[in-house]
C-alpha positions as CSV (number, residue, x, y, z in Angstrom):
1,M,-81.1,-25.8,-84.6
2,Q,-83.2,-23.3,-82.6
3,S,-86.0,-24.7,-80.5
4,N,-89.5,-23.3,-80.9
5,I,-90.4,-23.8,-77.3
6,S,-91.1,-20.4,-75.8
7,G,-93.2,-18.6,-73.2
8,D,-93.2,-16.1,-70.3
9,S,-92.1,-18.7,-67.7
10,P,-89.5,-21.5,-67.9
11,S,-90.6,-24.5,-69.8
12,M,-87.2,-26.2,-69.8
13,L,-85.3,-27.5,-66.8
14,I,-81.5,-28.0,-67.1
15,T,-79.8,-30.0,-64.4
16,G,-76.1,-29.7,-63.7
17,A,-76.6,-26.2,-65.1
18,N,-73.4,-24.8,-63.5
19,G,-71.2,-27.5,-65.1
20,F,-69.0,-27.3,-68.1
21,I,-71.8,-28.3,-70.6
22,G,-74.6,-26.9,-68.5
23,K,-73.4,-23.3,-68.5
24,S,-72.8,-23.3,-72.2
25,L,-76.2,-24.8,-72.9
26,C,-78.1,-22.3,-70.7
27,T,-76.2,-19.4,-72.3
28,E,-77.1,-20.6,-75.8
29,L,-80.7,-21.2,-75.0
30,L,-81.0,-17.7,-73.5
31,R,-79.3,-16.3,-76.6
32,Q,-82.0,-18.0,-78.7
33,G,-84.7,-16.3,-76.6
34,Q,-85.7,-19.4,-74.5
35,F,-86.9,-19.4,-70.9
36,V,-84.8,-21.8,-68.8
37,R,-84.8,-23.0,-65.2
38,A,-81.3,-23.9,-64.1
39,A,-81.0,-26.6,-61.4
40,M,-77.9,-27.2,-59.4
41,R,-77.1,-28.7,-56.0
42,F,-76.4,-25.4,-54.3
43,G,-76.3,-21.7,-55.2
44,N,-77.5,-19.8,-58.3
45,L,-76.3,-19.8,-61.9
46,P,-74.6,-16.4,-62.4
47,I,-76.3,-15.7,-65.7
48,E,-78.8,-12.9,-66.0
49,N,-82.4,-13.7,-66.9
50,I,-82.1,-17.4,-66.1
51,E,-84.2,-18.7,-63.2
52,S,-82.1,-20.8,-60.7
53,V,-83.2,-23.5,-58.2
54,S,-81.1,-25.3,-55.7
55,I,-82.1,-28.9,-55.1
56,G,-79.4,-30.2,-52.8
57,V,-78.1,-33.8,-53.0
58,I,-79.2,-35.7,-56.1
59,D,-80.2,-39.3,-55.3
60,G,-83.3,-41.5,-55.2
61,E,-85.0,-39.3,-52.6
62,T,-84.5,-35.8,-54.1
63,D,-87.7,-33.8,-54.2
64,W,-87.9,-32.1,-57.6
65,T,-91.5,-30.7,-57.2
66,N,-90.7,-27.0,-57.3
67,A,-88.0,-27.4,-60.0
68,L,-90.5,-29.2,-62.3
69,L,-93.4,-26.7,-62.0
70,G,-94.5,-25.8,-65.6
71,I,-91.7,-27.7,-67.2
72,K,-92.2,-29.5,-70.5
73,V,-88.6,-30.6,-71.3
74,V,-85.8,-31.8,-68.9
75,V,-82.2,-31.9,-70.0
76,H,-80.5,-34.0,-67.3
77,L,-76.7,-33.3,-67.3
78,A,-76.1,-33.7,-63.6
79,A,-74.0,-36.7,-62.8
80,R,-71.2,-38.1,-60.6
81,V,-68.3,-38.6,-63.0
82,H,-65.7,-40.1,-60.6
83,V,-64.8,-40.2,-57.0
84,I,-61.5,-38.6,-56.1
85,K,-59.6,-40.6,-53.5
86,D,-62.6,-42.8,-53.1
87,N,-62.6,-44.8,-49.9
88,A,-66.0,-46.4,-50.5
89,V,-66.3,-50.1,-50.2
90,D,-68.1,-50.2,-53.5
91,P,-67.4,-47.1,-55.7
92,L,-70.0,-48.3,-58.3
93,D,-72.6,-48.1,-55.6
94,E,-71.7,-44.5,-54.9
95,L,-72.0,-43.7,-58.7
96,R,-75.4,-45.5,-58.8
97,K,-76.9,-43.3,-56.1
98,V,-76.6,-40.3,-58.4
99,N,-76.3,-41.6,-61.9
100,V,-79.0,-44.3,-61.7
101,D,-81.2,-43.7,-58.7
102,G,-81.0,-40.0,-59.1
103,A,-81.8,-40.0,-62.8
104,W,-84.7,-42.5,-62.4
105,N,-86.2,-40.5,-59.5
106,L,-86.1,-37.2,-61.5
107,A,-87.6,-38.9,-64.6
108,L,-90.4,-40.5,-62.6
109,Q,-91.3,-37.2,-61.0
110,A,-91.0,-35.5,-64.4
111,A,-93.4,-37.9,-66.0
112,E,-95.9,-37.4,-63.1
113,A,-95.6,-33.6,-63.5
114,G,-96.5,-33.9,-67.2
115,V,-93.0,-33.4,-68.7
116,Q,-93.2,-34.3,-72.4
117,R,-89.5,-35.1,-73.2
118,F,-86.6,-36.1,-71.0
119,I,-83.1,-35.7,-72.6
120,F,-80.5,-37.7,-70.8
121,I,-76.8,-36.9,-71.4
122,S,-75.1,-40.2,-71.0
123,S,-71.5,-41.2,-72.2
124,I,-69.8,-43.0,-75.0
125,K,-68.4,-45.2,-72.2
126,V,-71.7,-47.0,-72.4
127,N,-70.5,-48.4,-75.7
128,G,-67.1,-49.3,-74.3
129,D,-63.6,-48.1,-73.9
130,G,-62.1,-48.4,-77.4
131,T,-62.7,-49.5,-81.0
132,L,-60.7,-51.2,-83.7
133,L,-59.3,-48.7,-86.2
134,G,-62.0,-47.9,-88.8
135,R,-64.8,-49.7,-86.9
136,P,-66.6,-46.9,-85.0
137,Y,-69.2,-47.3,-82.3
138,T,-72.8,-46.9,-83.5
139,A,-76.0,-46.1,-81.6
140,D,-77.2,-49.6,-82.3
141,D,-74.2,-51.4,-80.9
142,Q,-74.7,-53.7,-78.0
143,P,-73.5,-51.7,-74.9
144,A,-70.3,-53.0,-73.4
145,P,-69.2,-50.6,-70.5
146,V,-66.0,-51.6,-68.8
147,D,-65.7,-49.1,-65.9
148,S,-68.0,-48.1,-63.1
149,Y,-69.0,-44.8,-64.6
150,G,-69.9,-46.4,-67.9
151,I,-71.9,-49.2,-66.1
152,S,-73.8,-46.6,-64.1
153,K,-74.7,-44.6,-67.2
154,F,-75.8,-47.8,-69.0
155,E,-78.0,-48.8,-66.1
156,A,-79.6,-45.3,-66.0
157,E,-80.3,-45.5,-69.8
158,D,-82.0,-48.9,-69.3
159,A,-84.1,-47.6,-66.4
160,L,-85.2,-44.6,-68.4
161,R,-86.2,-46.6,-71.4
162,H,-88.4,-48.8,-69.3
163,L,-89.9,-45.7,-67.6
164,A,-90.7,-44.2,-71.1
165,E,-92.6,-47.4,-72.0
166,Q,-94.6,-47.3,-68.8
167,T,-95.4,-43.6,-68.8
168,G,-95.4,-42.4,-72.4
169,M,-92.9,-39.6,-71.6
170,E,-90.4,-39.4,-74.5
171,V,-86.8,-40.1,-73.6
172,V,-83.8,-39.0,-75.7
173,I,-80.3,-40.4,-74.9
174,I,-77.1,-38.6,-76.1
175,R,-73.7,-40.3,-75.6
176,P,-71.0,-37.7,-76.2
177,S,-67.4,-38.6,-76.9
178,L,-64.7,-36.6,-75.1
179,V,-66.0,-33.0,-74.9
180,Y,-63.6,-30.0,-75.3
181,G,-64.1,-26.3,-75.5
182,P,-63.5,-23.1,-73.5
183,G,-63.1,-24.0,-69.8
184,V,-62.2,-27.7,-70.5
185,K,-60.2,-29.3,-67.6
186,A,-58.5,-32.6,-66.9
187,N,-56.4,-34.3,-69.6
188,F,-57.3,-31.9,-72.4
189,Y,-56.2,-28.9,-70.3
190,S,-53.0,-30.7,-69.4
191,M,-52.3,-31.2,-73.1
192,M,-52.6,-27.5,-73.8
193,H,-50.4,-26.8,-70.8
194,W,-47.7,-29.1,-72.1
195,L,-47.9,-27.5,-75.6
196,E,-47.9,-24.0,-74.3
197,K,-44.8,-24.7,-72.3
198,G,-43.0,-26.2,-75.3
199,I,-42.5,-29.5,-73.5
200,P,-41.1,-32.2,-75.8
201,L,-43.5,-35.2,-76.0
202,P,-42.9,-38.7,-77.2
203,L,-46.1,-38.8,-79.1
204,G,-45.0,-38.1,-82.7
205,A,-45.8,-41.5,-84.2
206,I,-49.3,-42.5,-83.0
207,H,-51.6,-43.6,-85.8
208,N,-54.8,-44.2,-83.9
209,K,-58.1,-42.4,-84.5
210,R,-60.2,-40.9,-81.8
211,S,-63.5,-39.0,-81.9
212,F,-64.0,-35.8,-79.9
213,V,-67.0,-33.4,-79.7
214,A,-66.6,-29.6,-79.4
215,L,-68.8,-28.1,-76.7
216,D,-70.6,-25.9,-79.3
217,N,-71.4,-29.0,-81.4
218,L,-72.8,-30.9,-78.4
219,V,-74.9,-28.0,-77.3
220,D,-76.3,-27.7,-80.8
221,L,-77.2,-31.4,-80.8
222,I,-78.9,-31.1,-77.4
223,I,-81.0,-28.2,-78.6
224,T,-81.9,-30.0,-81.8
225,C,-83.2,-32.9,-79.7
226,I,-85.4,-30.6,-77.5
227,D,-88.3,-30.6,-80.0
228,H,-87.3,-32.6,-83.1
229,P,-90.1,-35.2,-83.6
230,A,-87.6,-37.9,-84.9
231,A,-85.6,-37.6,-81.7
232,A,-88.2,-39.2,-79.5
233,N,-87.1,-42.4,-77.8
234,R,-83.8,-42.6,-79.7
235,T,-80.2,-42.8,-78.8
236,F,-77.6,-40.6,-80.5
237,L,-73.8,-40.6,-80.4
238,A,-72.1,-37.1,-80.4
239,A,-68.9,-36.2,-82.1
240,D,-67.4,-33.7,-84.5
241,G,-67.5,-35.9,-87.5
242,E,-63.7,-35.8,-88.0
243,D,-61.5,-38.2,-86.2
244,L,-57.9,-37.4,-85.2
245,S,-54.9,-39.4,-84.2
246,T,-53.2,-38.3,-81.0
247,T,-50.3,-36.9,-83.0
248,E,-52.7,-35.0,-85.3
249,L,-54.6,-33.6,-82.3
250,L,-51.4,-32.3,-80.7
251,Q,-50.2,-30.7,-84.0
252,R,-53.5,-29.0,-84.6
253,M,-53.8,-27.9,-81.0
254,G,-50.3,-26.4,-81.2
255,N,-51.3,-24.5,-84.3
256,A,-54.4,-23.1,-82.4
257,L,-52.1,-22.1,-79.5
258,G,-49.6,-20.5,-81.9
259,K,-46.9,-22.7,-80.5
260,P,-44.4,-24.9,-82.2
261,V,-45.1,-28.5,-81.4
262,K,-42.1,-30.5,-80.1
263,L,-43.0,-34.2,-80.8
264,F,-40.6,-37.1,-81.2
265,P,-41.5,-40.6,-82.1
266,M,-41.4,-43.4,-79.6
267,P,-42.6,-47.0,-80.4
268,I,-46.1,-47.7,-79.0
269,W,-44.9,-50.7,-77.1
270,M,-42.2,-48.6,-75.4
271,L,-44.6,-45.8,-74.6
272,K,-47.1,-48.2,-73.0
273,A,-44.4,-50.0,-71.0
274,A,-43.1,-46.7,-69.7
275,A,-46.6,-45.6,-68.7
276,I,-47.1,-48.9,-66.8
277,L,-43.9,-48.3,-64.8
278,V,-45.1,-44.9,-63.6
279,G,-48.7,-46.0,-63.0
280,K,-50.2,-44.3,-66.0
281,R,-51.5,-47.4,-67.9
282,D,-55.0,-45.8,-68.5
283,M,-53.5,-42.6,-69.9
284,A,-51.4,-44.6,-72.3
285,Q,-54.4,-46.5,-73.5
286,R,-56.2,-43.3,-74.2
287,L,-53.2,-41.8,-76.0
288,C,-52.5,-44.8,-78.1
289,N,-55.7,-46.7,-78.7
290,S,-58.6,-45.8,-81.0
291,L,-62.1,-44.7,-80.0
292,Q,-64.2,-43.7,-83.0
293,V,-67.9,-42.7,-83.1
294,D,-70.4,-42.9,-85.9
295,I,-72.8,-39.9,-85.9
296,S,-74.9,-41.0,-88.8
297,E,-77.9,-41.7,-86.6
298,A,-78.2,-38.0,-85.8
299,R,-77.4,-37.0,-89.4
300,D,-80.0,-39.3,-90.9
301,L,-82.8,-38.9,-88.5
302,L,-82.4,-35.3,-87.4
303,G,-80.6,-33.8,-90.4
304,W,-78.0,-32.6,-87.9
305,Q,-74.5,-31.6,-88.9
306,P,-71.9,-30.4,-86.4
307,P,-71.9,-26.6,-87.1
308,V,-68.4,-25.9,-85.9
309,S,-65.3,-27.3,-87.5
310,V,-62.6,-29.0,-85.5
311,D,-60.0,-26.3,-86.2
312,D,-62.4,-23.5,-85.3
313,A,-63.3,-25.3,-82.1
314,L,-59.7,-25.9,-81.2
315,K,-58.9,-22.2,-81.8
316,K,-61.8,-21.1,-79.5
317,T,-60.6,-23.5,-76.8
318,A,-57.0,-22.3,-77.2
319,T,-58.0,-18.6,-77.1
320,D,-59.9,-19.1,-73.8
321,F,-56.9,-21.1,-72.3
322,L,-54.4,-18.4,-73.2
323,Q,-56.6,-15.6,-71.9
324,K,-56.7,-17.3,-68.5
325,L,-53.0,-17.8,-68.1
């Protein structure tokens, strides 16, 4: 959905604009003729006709005054996802500095600057870490985060809702499931690497169901929420609307890569036991367990449908991956 916000100077601020989601969002807004200010810790966004601003460290003391000049909508993507080789006494405290204090500080200054709507990109980890098969998370479920990142995002959501009540600034919360698309890293990239190399995988008999969201679909939902009246002060879960087992995902990703998929069945209990032995318990949980997301809230309130099919999104992701080899 194309936003109708327009003007000769930026009216939208995108934080984390140089990230995986942020760059795609800024590019699509520019394509739609929108004027955008891109905020990042340091440097400039290398996209022509987008105004960039460096804001330094994001925490409870960050000064957003210049970044917020003339802004009516903020899309807050910037976050601390995890701490690599973290030596902090309290890793959750480090996450809170950015994800809770940083978000609240930005939102407070945004409200004082006259921003009308604040869109916060949260995480499905606020709901929890897994679902029973056929019982997806909904936007109305009681949050049950289990890791530090999910807890920090939940605390940020709670703080933003209270701020909305106090100031009248509209807050929209979006919780994406796992996001994939051109440029994806981490486990999704590793999966494509294994498949492209033709590595046999013991994942041929996993009958779970997991929700994913293509980058293009998430960007489309964010843009829909920029000015849709029904989005105000609501929470939406983001997914493609088609859930896949791990086995199905590998098979369809292999098709997208044009590579024969070499899968062999291994009992789930054996797979999990082997993963524990090599210190990969969390990875085994993600591969074997279900995590389903119900997007009916966005469909019913916003009339939103994911515009890109799973197979088309996988193909686009695979093409980008192969071009960069």
